[in-house]
C-alpha positions as CSV (number, residue, x, y, z in Angstrom):
1,M,0.0,0.0,0.0
2,N,1.3,3.5,-0.9
3,F,0.7,6.5,1.3
4,A,0.2,10.1,0.4
5,P,2.9,12.7,1.2
6,G,2.5,14.1,4.7
7,A,1.5,10.9,6.2
8,R,4.3,11.0,8.8
9,K,3.3,14.3,10.2
10,W,-0.1,12.9,11.2
11,V,0.8,9.2,11.9
12,L,4.1,9.2,13.8
13,P,3.3,11.5,16.7
14,P,0.3,9.4,18.1
15,L,2.1,6.1,17.4
16,V,5.2,7.4,19.3
17,G,2.9,8.6,22.0
18,A,1.3,5.2,22.2
19,M,4.6,3.5,22.8
20,I,5.7,6.0,25.5
21,F,2.3,5.6,27.4
22,A,2.0,1.7,26.9
23,F,3.2,1.0,30.4
24,L,2.6,4.4,32.0
25,L,-1.0,4.9,31.0
26,P,-2.4,2.0,29.0
27,P,-5.9,3.6,28.3
28,L,-4.2,6.7,26.7
29,A,-1.9,4.5,24.8
30,V,-4.9,2.7,23.2
31,V,-6.4,6.0,22.2
32,L,-3.2,7.2,20.7
33,L,-2.8,4.0,18.7
34,G,-6.3,4.3,17.4
35,L,-5.6,7.8,16.3
36,G,-2.3,6.8,14.6
37,L,-3.9,3.9,12.7
38,F,-6.9,6.1,11.7
39,A,-4.5,8.7,10.2
40,L,-2.6,6.0,8.4
41,W,-5.8,4.7,6.9
42,N,-6.8,8.3,5.9
43,F,-3.5,8.7,4.0
44,R,-3.6,5.4,2.1
45,D,-3.1,5.8,-1.7
46,P,-4.1,2.6,-3.6
47,E,-3.4,2.2,-7.3
48,R,-6.3,2.8,-9.6
49,Y,-6.9,1.6,-13.2
50,P,-8.9,4.1,-15.3
51,P,-11.1,2.9,-18.1
52,T,-10.2,3.9,-21.7
53,V,-13.4,5.9,-22.3
54,G,-15.5,8.3,-20.2
55,I,-14.9,10.9,-17.6
56,V,-14.1,9.4,-14.2
57,A,-14.8,10.5,-10.6
58,P,-12.2,12.8,-9.1
59,A,-12.5,11.1,-5.7
60,D,-13.8,8.2,-3.7
61,G,-17.0,8.7,-1.8
62,T,-20.6,9.7,-2.4
63,V,-21.9,12.1,-5.1
64,S,-23.3,15.0,-3.2
65,V,-23.8,17.6,-5.9
66,V,-25.0,17.3,-9.5
67,R,-26.1,20.7,-10.9
68,E,-25.8,22.8,-14.0
69,E,-23.8,26.1,-13.7
70,D,-24.3,28.3,-16.8
71,D,-23.3,25.9,-19.7
72,Q,-21.5,23.3,-17.6
73,F,-22.4,20.7,-15.1
74,R,-20.7,20.3,-11.7
75,V,-20.4,16.9,-10.1
76,G,-19.2,17.0,-6.4
77,V,-18.0,14.0,-4.4
78,Y,-18.2,14.0,-0.6
79,M,-15.3,12.0,1.0
80,S,-16.0,10.7,4.6
81,P,-13.0,10.3,6.9
82,L,-12.9,6.6,6.0
83,D,-12.6,7.2,2.2
84,V,-9.4,7.5,0.2
85,H,-8.6,11.2,0.1
86,V,-6.3,11.2,-3.0
87,V,-7.9,13.4,-5.8
88,R,-7.4,12.2,-9.4
89,A,-7.8,13.7,-12.8
90,P,-11.2,12.9,-14.4
91,K,-9.7,13.1,-17.9
92,K,-6.5,14.0,-19.6
93,G,-5.5,17.7,-19.9
94,Y,-3.0,20.5,-19.4
95,V,-3.0,22.4,-16.2
96,D,-3.6,26.1,-16.9
97,G,-3.6,27.2,-13.3
98,V,-3.7,26.2,-9.7
99,D,-5.4,28.6,-7.5
100,H,-5.5,28.4,-3.7
101,S,-8.4,30.2,-1.9
102,P,-8.6,30.5,2.0
103,G,-12.1,30.1,3.4
104,A,-14.4,28.8,6.1
105,N,-14.2,25.5,7.8
106,K,-17.8,24.1,7.4
107,P,-18.3,20.3,7.3
108,A,-17.5,18.9,3.8
109,F,-21.0,17.3,3.5
110,S,-22.8,20.6,4.0
111,K,-23.9,23.0,1.1
112,D,-21.8,25.7,2.8
113,S,-18.6,23.8,2.3
114,E,-18.2,25.5,-1.1
115,K,-17.1,28.5,1.0
116,N,-14.3,26.4,2.6
117,E,-10.6,26.6,1.9
118,R,-10.0,25.2,-1.6
119,V,-7.6,24.6,-4.4
120,D,-9.0,24.9,-8.0
121,V,-7.1,23.1,-10.7
122,D,-8.0,24.7,-14.1
123,F,-7.6,22.6,-17.2
124,G,-9.2,25.1,-19.6
125,L,-12.5,23.3,-20.6
126,F,-12.8,21.7,-17.2
127,E,-11.9,22.2,-13.6
128,V,-11.2,20.1,-10.5
129,S,-11.7,21.7,-7.1
130,L,-10.2,20.2,-3.9
131,I,-12.3,21.5,-1.0
132,A,-11.1,21.2,2.7
133,G,-13.3,19.9,5.5
134,W,-13.7,21.3,9.0
135,F,-11.1,19.3,10.8
136,A,-7.7,19.4,9.3
137,R,-8.0,21.9,6.5
138,R,-4.9,20.6,4.8
139,I,-4.9,20.6,0.9
140,A,-1.7,19.3,-0.8
141,P,-1.8,19.8,-4.6
142,Y,0.6,17.7,-6.6
143,V,0.5,19.6,-9.9
144,H,1.5,22.9,-11.3
145,D,0.9,25.3,-14.1
146,G,1.9,23.7,-17.4
147,D,1.8,20.1,-16.2
148,S,0.2,17.5,-18.4
149,V,-1.9,14.8,-16.8
150,A,-3.5,11.6,-17.9
151,K,-6.8,10.3,-16.8
152,G,-6.5,9.0,-13.3
153,D,-3.3,10.8,-12.5
154,R,-3.0,12.0,-8.9
155,L,-3.8,15.8,-8.6
156,G,-3.5,16.1,-4.7
157,H,-4.5,15.0,-1.3
158,I,-7.0,16.4,1.2
159,A,-6.6,15.4,4.8
160,F,-9.5,13.8,6.4
161,G,-13.2,14.8,5.7
162,S,-13.4,16.7,2.5
163,R,-15.0,17.1,-1.0
164,A,-13.8,17.2,-4.6
165,D,-15.7,18.7,-7.5
166,V,-15.3,18.5,-11.2
167,L,-16.8,21.2,-13.5
168,L,-17.4,19.2,-16.6
169,P,-16.5,20.4,-20.2
170,P,-19.3,22.4,-21.9
171,S,-19.8,19.5,-24.4
172,I,-21.2,17.4,-21.6
173,D,-25.0,17.7,-21.2
174,R,-27.5,16.0,-19.0
175,D,-27.8,13.0,-21.2
176,H,-24.2,12.3,-20.9
177,L,-24.2,12.1,-17.1
178,L,-24.1,8.6,-15.5
179,V,-24.4,9.4,-11.9
180,E,-26.8,11.1,-9.5
181,E,-26.7,12.4,-5.9
182,G,-26.2,9.5,-3.5
183,D,-24.2,7.2,-5.8
184,S,-21.0,5.8,-4.6
185,V,-17.9,6.3,-6.7
186,R,-14.2,5.4,-6.8
187,A,-11.5,7.9,-7.9
188,G,-10.1,7.3,-11.4
189,E,-12.3,4.3,-12.1
190,T,-16.0,5.0,-11.8
191,V,-17.2,6.7,-15.0
192,I,-19.4,9.7,-14.1
193,A,-20.0,11.0,-17.7
194,E,-19.8,9.7,-21.3
195,V,-18.4,12.1,-23.9
196,P,-19.8,13.1,-27.2
197,D,-16.6,12.4,-29.1
198,D,-13.3,10.4,-28.6
199,D,-11.4,13.1,-26.7
200,D,-11.6,11.4,-23.4
201,V,-8.7,9.0,-23.4
């Protein structure tokens, strides 16, 4: 199992504390051990195998938003603390910009979470947003302006509860969507939209 960068910062302190208190204060050691293992689980980064066609989900979790914004559709995925928190590219593209915006710290499953701290990765015709949750509020983007990504490539990691959105290309209409609110998806593997041409590989 691979782990996202930054795991040591969250995993080692509670595990070291658990070892220190194992004989001095066993109940506290058990709590610290649980926290360390929970953090390790949150930073896991399993391999994914994207399909050859279709636009894939940017994150693991539950589809919490499907709506039209002007001439584009937005699909948002809520990641619970138990989901994988590595965000992936929904299709191939070139990074036109990476914009970090500070914000509130609302729960990631609430509608107000769109006002939270976020990182927007602009690909021109589509965009992926990494939105922090209320607890850790730590977003680590992996890409920079000018980078080229393939479908399913890692774009970044959001610590603990969070949300990832994809603003689909204007060519995608309602008939192309394959998910609705409440559906479970896997980053880089679940196809969330068909495309009207072959430019999705």
